[in-house]
C-alpha positions, 0 to 999 in steps of 0.5 A: 332632354330639357327639364320642362319635358319631364313627365310626372312619372319621370320626375317622381322616379328621378335620381334628384327626387330620390336623393332629396327624399332619402337625405335625413339632413334638414338642409341639403345644398347642391351645386348646379353641376351636382343637380345636373349629375342627378338629373342626367341632363343640363339645367335650362338657361333660365335655371341659372338666371331666373330665381323664379324658375326655382321658386315657382309654384308646384300648383302651377304644374311646373315639373321642376318644382314638383321634384322638391315639393314632393320630397317635402323640400323648399328651395332657396337658389343662389344664382351667383354661387350656382347652388341651391339650398333644399330645406325640409318642411314638416310633413303635414300627414306624419308630423315628421320633419 
């Protein structure tokens, strides 16, 4: 299954979304392999080669961006290292970080 095929219900219930929501750490660093383990399938080639795949806007309805934006995280991919930094952002509703 390709990540682009994930529906809204599927990504909100994904192990990656749950993992990011449940981590208390401000910063979470995961390798591509760890992300794939949490998703249960391989990342598309674009995720390994194109920074925009990670930094695309959730408002443009890119399913992968919704995984971390709904978990109140931003991303900084390191394509050379094959890892991604997920940084917690302030929750505008609760003021929680």
